[in-house]
C-alpha positions as CSV (number, residue, x, y, z in Angstrom):
1,X,0.0,0.0,0.0
2,X,1.4,3.4,-1.0
3,X,1.3,5.8,1.9
4,X,3.2,8.6,0.1
5,X,0.2,10.0,-1.8
6,X,-1.7,11.4,1.1
7,X,1.4,13.2,2.4
8,X,2.1,14.7,-1.0
9,X,-1.5,15.8,-1.1
10,X,-1.3,17.5,2.2
11,X,1.9,19.3,1.2
12,X,0.3,20.6,-2.0
13,X,-2.7,21.7,0.0
14,X,-0.5,23.5,2.5
15,X,1.4,25.3,-0.3
16,X,-1.9,26.4,-1.9
17,X,-3.2,27.7,1.4
18,X,-0.2,29.7,2.5
19,X,1.2,30.9,-0.8
20,X,-2.0,32.1,-2.3
21,X,-1.6,35.5,-4.0
22,X,-4.0,38.4,-3.8
23,X,-5.5,39.9,-6.9
24,X,-3.1,42.9,-6.7
25,X,0.4,43.1,-8.1
26,X,1.9,42.7,-4.6
27,X,2.2,39.3,-2.9
28,X,0.4,39.8,0.5
29,X,0.1,37.4,3.4
30,X,-3.4,38.5,4.3
31,X,-3.4,36.5,7.6
32,X,-0.6,38.6,9.0
33,X,-0.3,42.0,7.2
34,X,-2.7,44.7,8.4
35,X,-5.1,46.2,5.9
36,X,-3.4,49.6,6.0
37,X,-0.2,48.3,4.4
38,X,-2.1,47.1,1.3
39,X,-2.3,50.8,0.4
40,X,1.3,50.6,-0.6
41,X,0.4,49.8,-4.2
42,X,4.0,50.2,-5.5
43,X,5.2,47.2,-3.5
44,X,6.2,43.9,-5.2
45,X,5.6,42.0,-2.0
46,X,4.3,42.7,1.5
47,X,4.9,40.1,4.3
48,X,5.1,40.0,8.0
49,X,6.6,37.9,10.8
50,X,4.1,39.3,13.4
51,X,6.6,41.9,14.7
52,X,7.7,43.7,11.5
53,X,6.2,44.2,8.0
54,X,8.5,43.7,5.1
55,X,7.9,45.8,2.1
56,X,9.8,45.1,-1.1
57,X,9.8,47.6,-3.9
58,X,11.9,48.5,-6.9
59,X,11.8,52.3,-6.2
60,X,10.7,53.3,-9.7
61,X,8.2,56.2,-9.8
62,X,4.9,55.4,-11.5
63,X,4.8,58.9,-13.0
64,X,6.7,60.6,-15.8
65,X,10.1,62.2,-15.2
66,X,12.9,63.9,-17.0
67,X,15.2,61.5,-15.2
68,X,14.0,58.4,-17.0
69,X,16.1,57.4,-20.0
70,X,14.8,58.9,-23.2
71,X,13.6,55.5,-24.5
72,X,11.5,54.8,-21.5
73,X,7.7,55.4,-21.9
74,X,7.7,57.4,-18.7
75,X,10.3,59.9,-19.9
76,X,9.0,63.4,-20.3
77,X,11.1,66.5,-20.9
78,X,10.7,69.0,-18.1
79,X,8.9,72.3,-18.7
80,X,7.8,75.0,-16.4
81,X,9.1,75.6,-12.9
82,X,9.9,73.2,-10.1
83,X,9.2,73.1,-6.3
84,X,9.5,76.6,-4.8
85,X,9.3,78.4,-8.1
86,X,12.9,77.7,-9.2
87,X,14.0,77.2,-12.8
88,X,14.7,73.5,-13.4
89,X,18.3,72.4,-13.4
90,X,18.6,68.7,-14.2
91,X,21.2,66.7,-12.3
92,X,23.4,64.2,-14.1
93,X,21.7,61.0,-12.7
94,X,19.2,58.6,-14.4
95,X,16.5,56.6,-12.6
96,X,17.6,53.0,-12.0
97,X,15.8,49.9,-10.7
98,X,16.6,49.1,-7.1
99,X,15.7,46.2,-4.8
100,X,14.5,47.7,-1.5
101,X,13.3,45.8,1.6
102,X,11.8,48.1,4.1
103,X,11.5,46.5,7.6
104,X,8.9,48.4,9.6
105,X,7.5,47.8,13.1
106,X,3.9,46.5,13.0
107,X,3.1,48.1,16.3
108,X,4.9,51.5,16.3
109,X,5.6,53.1,19.7
110,X,7.3,56.3,20.9
111,X,11.0,55.7,21.3
112,X,12.7,56.2,24.7
113,X,15.7,57.7,22.8
114,X,14.9,59.4,19.5
115,X,17.5,58.6,16.8
116,X,18.3,61.0,14.0
117,X,17.1,60.2,10.6
118,X,20.0,59.1,8.3
119,X,20.8,60.2,4.8
120,X,19.2,57.9,2.3
121,X,15.8,56.2,2.7
122,X,13.9,57.0,5.9
123,X,10.6,55.6,4.7
124,X,8.5,54.5,1.8
125,X,5.8,56.3,-0.2
126,X,2.7,54.4,-1.3
127,X,4.1,54.1,-4.8
128,X,7.2,52.3,-3.5
129,X,9.5,55.3,-3.9
130,X,11.8,56.1,-0.9
131,X,11.3,59.1,1.3
132,X,14.4,61.1,2.3
133,X,15.0,63.7,5.0
134,X,15.6,67.4,4.6
135,X,19.3,67.2,4.0
136,X,21.3,67.1,0.7
137,X,24.3,65.8,2.7
138,X,25.6,65.9,6.3
139,X,23.9,69.0,7.8
140,X,23.6,70.4,4.3
141,X,20.2,72.0,3.5
142,X,18.3,71.2,0.3
143,X,18.9,74.7,-1.1
144,X,21.2,73.6,-3.9
145,X,19.2,70.5,-4.8
146,X,15.6,71.9,-5.0
147,X,16.3,73.2,-8.5
148,X,16.8,69.6,-9.7
149,X,13.4,68.3,-8.5
150,X,11.4,67.1,-11.5
151,X,7.7,68.1,-12.3
152,X,6.5,65.7,-9.5
153,X,9.1,67.0,-7.0
154,X,11.5,64.0,-6.9
155,X,14.9,63.3,-8.3
156,X,17.5,60.6,-8.4
157,X,20.8,60.5,-6.5
158,X,23.9,58.8,-7.6
159,X,23.2,55.2,-8.5
160,X,19.8,56.1,-9.8
161,X,18.1,56.2,-6.4
162,X,14.9,58.2,-7.1
163,X,13.4,59.7,-4.0
164,X,11.3,62.5,-2.5
165,X,12.6,65.0,0.0
166,X,9.4,67.1,-0.2
167,X,5.7,66.6,-1.0
168,X,5.3,63.8,-3.6
169,X,3.2,65.9,-5.9
170,X,2.0,63.0,-8.1
171,X,0.4,61.4,-5.0
172,X,-1.1,64.6,-3.6
173,X,-2.5,66.0,-6.8
174,X,-3.2,63.0,-9.2
175,X,-3.3,59.7,-7.4
176,X,-4.8,60.8,-4.1
177,X,-5.1,64.2,-2.4
178,X,-3.3,66.7,-0.2
179,X,-4.9,65.2,2.9
180,X,-4.2,61.6,2.0
181,X,-2.0,59.0,3.6
182,X,1.2,59.1,1.6
183,X,3.5,56.4,3.1
184,X,5.3,55.3,6.3
185,X,8.6,56.2,7.9
186,X,10.8,53.4,9.1
187,X,9.5,53.7,12.6
188,X,6.1,52.6,11.4
189,X,4.3,55.9,11.9
190,X,2.3,57.1,8.9
191,X,3.0,60.1,6.7
192,X,0.1,62.4,5.6
193,X,-0.1,65.3,3.2
194,X,-0.1,69.0,3.9
195,X,-3.8,69.3,4.6
196,X,-5.8,68.1,7.7
197,X,-9.5,68.7,8.0
198,X,-9.3,71.2,5.2
199,X,-6.5,73.3,6.8
200,X,-3.0,73.6,5.6
201,X,-0.6,72.3,8.2
202,X,2.3,74.6,9.2
203,X,5.5,73.6,11.0
204,X,4.3,75.4,14.1
205,X,1.4,72.9,14.3
206,X,3.8,70.0,14.7
207,X,6.4,68.9,17.2
208,X,10.2,68.7,16.7
209,X,9.8,65.4,14.9
210,X,7.3,67.0,12.5
211,X,4.2,65.2,13.6
212,X,1.4,65.1,16.0
213,X,-1.4,62.8,17.3
214,X,-4.9,63.0,16.0
215,X,-7.7,61.0,14.4
216,X,-7.2,60.2,10.7
217,X,-9.4,58.4,8.1
218,X,-7.3,55.2,8.5
219,X,-6.9,55.5,12.3
220,X,-10.2,56.6,13.7
221,X,-8.9,56.0,17.3
222,X,-6.1,58.4,16.6
223,X,-2.3,57.9,16.0
224,X,0.9,59.8,15.9
225,X,1.7,60.7,12.3
226,X,4.0,62.9,10.3
227,X,2.9,65.7,7.9
228,X,4.4,67.0,4.7
229,X,4.8,70.8,4.8
230,X,6.1,73.3,2.2
231,X,9.0,74.6,4.3
232,X,12.1,73.0,5.9
233,X,12.1,70.3,7.3
234,X,9.3,69.3,4.8
235,X,8.9,65.8,6.1
236,X,10.8,65.1,9.3
237,X,12.4,67.2,12.0
238,X,14.9,66.2,14.7
239,X,14.7,62.4,14.2
240,X,12.3,59.5,14.3
241,X,9.4,59.7,16.8
242,X,9.5,55.9,17.2
243,X,12.1,53.2,17.0
244,X,13.1,52.8,13.4
245,X,13.3,49.6,11.5
246,X,15.8,49.1,8.6
247,X,16.0,49.3,4.9
248,X,18.2,47.3,2.5
249,X,18.8,47.5,-1.2
């Protein structure tokens, strides 16, 4: 009597049950990943170990840019003025595909010791593009880089790392709205646009980490969250409010 068939059958059933893919482009373990993270439509996969959520993305913006290569369907020559009313001055970099894994706490909490945000990715926007802090380099303001932001207010660094330092205009004006959830920082706390309840948020409305606690559409019981503003520090102030996870690429 062959006893191997039932075992193989059980293995196949197990694989079907736990590797089932959602109808979206991202692979989502719906048993473990909170609904809120499914809003990250630019992810290639979203998984969780019960403590952290792991978001994989290629970092490519889903909007047109002068920084795509000329043979890319998303290439568009820049015209007009960029963030802050400056004349556009293209930097020498070209957008490249990356392989990011953002490791973010599922249950974010205020940190006992607040760590400074590093240069490089400090979070992820809903379209899978990294969020950067307010510096062009160590303690260097964005003054010289703002002129290189494309029509959607992002640009690539060396190595083709496309990112946003300021409001991701495509998300706030085309994809969603200026009051929408825009992404998450590495400490797990959400990032919202420059409007709240119809009012433009100013830096003076926020704490030194560039956030505050209030009710949002996604968090009806209230949560600490960051806001994008139109003046420095734009996204984040003196460090992470919570304990940051990691990002690799």
